[in-house]
C-alpha positions, -999 to 999 in steps of 0.1 A, spaced: -215 -15 923 -191 -10 895 -207 -38 875 -242 -23 883 -232 10 868 -219 -7 837 -252 -26 834 -274 5 840 -255 25 814 -256 -5 789 -219 0 781 -207 -23 752 -171 -22 763 -156 -25 798 -143 5 816 -105 6 814 -84 11 845 -52 30 839 -23 22 862 7 45 863 42 32 870 31 -4 873 58 -30 866 42 -60 884 11 -68 864 12 -97 840 0 -85 806 -16 -101 776 -2 -75 752 28 -52 755 39 -25 730 70 -34 710 97 -7 706 102 -19 670 67 -7 659 50 26 658 24 21 684 -8 41 688 -22 41 723 -58 38 713 -56 1 701 -41 -8 735 -70 9 752 -95 -8 730 -79 -42 736 -82 -36 774 -119 -26 769 -124 -59 752 -108 -80 781 -70 -79 778 -45 -64 801 -21 -43 780 10 -23 787 33 3 773 67 15 785 85 46 772 105 26 746 73 9 733 53 42 732 68 52 699 42 78 688 52 113 698 17 123 707 11 89 723 41 94 746 26 127 757 -9 112 761 3 82 780 22 104 805 58 97 794 68 133 795 74 156 765 73 130 736 71 158 711 106 171 718 121 136 720 103 121 690 90 148 667 102 184 674 84 196 642 50 184 654 37 220 652 43 220 615 23 188 610 -5 200 632 -9 232 612 -3 236 574 24 210 569 59 212 553 46 215 517 74 214 492 99 210 520 85 176 529 104 145 517 91 130 485 78 99 504 62 119 532 28 110 544 0 134 535 -5 146 571 32 158 571 32 173 536 -3 189 537 -6 192 575 -35 181 596 -47 217 596 -59 217 632 -43 252 635 -39 281 611 -1 283 613 28 268 632 30 296 657 -6 289 668 1 252 670 31 260 692 7 278 716 -12 245 719 19 225 723 33 247 750 1 245 770 1 207 772 3 195 808 33 172 802 39 147 830 59 116 836 35 96 859 36 66 836 73 58 842 85 31 839 53 15 825 16 23 820 -10 -6 823 -45 -7 809 -69 -33 824 -106 -41 820 -129 -36 850 -134 -74 853 -96 -78 859 -88 -49 881 -84 -73 910 -53 -87 892 -37 -53 891 -50 -31 919 -69 2 922 -65 22 890 -53 58 890 -77 67 862 -107 51 846 -115 55 809 -149 47 795 -158 43 758 -194 55 755 -221 66 731 -236 101 732 -266 89 753 -242 74 778 -219 104 778 -249 126 785 -258 105 816 -222 105 829 -219 143 825 -252 147 844 -242 122 871 -209 140 879 -230 169 893 -252 147 915 -233 152 947 -216 186 942 -243 207 924 -217 221 900 -225 227 863 -189 222 851 -176 188 860 -164 177 826 -139 193 802 -134 187 765 -99 198 756 -86 194 721 -58 168 717 -49 135 702 -71 105 708 -51 95 739 -45 130 753 -75 127 776 -52 105 797 -27 133 803 -54 159 809 -71 135 834 -38 129 851 -36 167 857 -69 164 875 -58 137 900 -44 160 926 -72 186 925 -97 190 953 -125 193 928 -113 173 897 -131 172 863 -136 143 839 -121 146 804 -140 139 772 -118 127 744 -115 110 710 -120 142 691 -88 139 670 -102 134 635 -69 121 622 -73 91 646 -110 87 646 -106 59 620 -88 38 646 -114 45 672 -150 36 675 -174 52 650 -202 60 674 -182 65 707 -163 91 725 -142 86 756 -145 99 792 -115 97 814 -115 105 851 -96 101 884 -106 69 902 -124 89 929 -148 104 904 -156 69 891 -162 57 926 -187 86 931 -206 75 901 -212 41 916 -229 56 947 -267 63 950 -274 46 916 -309 38 928 -316 75 931 -297 86 900 -310 98 866 -305 62 854 -338 53 872 -360 79 856 -386 76 829 -365 97 806 -336 72 809 -360 43 803 -369 58 770 -332 61 761 -325 25 771 -348 13 743 -322 24 717 -291 13 736 
């Protein structure tokens, strides 16, 4: 039924299974600790068919370490992240500093406000010692994922948001927290142990949108929520006349 859902949604990229703490899976691509590694390219590579992996040493981006569930990567790798996320270091920045450090990304009005966001992050270390990303077609090689991440267009996101309420009748089944492009993972990990979890929309970080997909956002959810989406597909909104109209442009 997983493949049927992908087909009915007309997804261009495979859903990505996220496996916490996996050390057994053989991977096609692993993050090198000698490079600054963004998590998004590893997710995209998985969505295109590869099994990829990152350990703490290879997850060298501070925000990426947080997003990939390697604890508080900000404190370890960039304790001044609140300066960069707000108005930057200005004249205090090194002469060769990147614009985002000197001018700031300006997501927040001042460092104190940025610290409120930082302190609210649901840091967790579920990924230790390694996190693995695998495409749906290769989940059997790894096992049952902890989370599922889907790259989807607005029409597809609309359907997924709607479908999450099919069995519970709730209006609020999806959250859209601000964070780096990979932070939907750590927010979705926070949902795993909840009786009524929510899916997490992501890829809102405009500083990283250039490395993502122009017309896509992401939705990340605990595996149980993904499983629920695959049930009753023949009675879902994907069988309606409204969806058939949308299918023509997908």
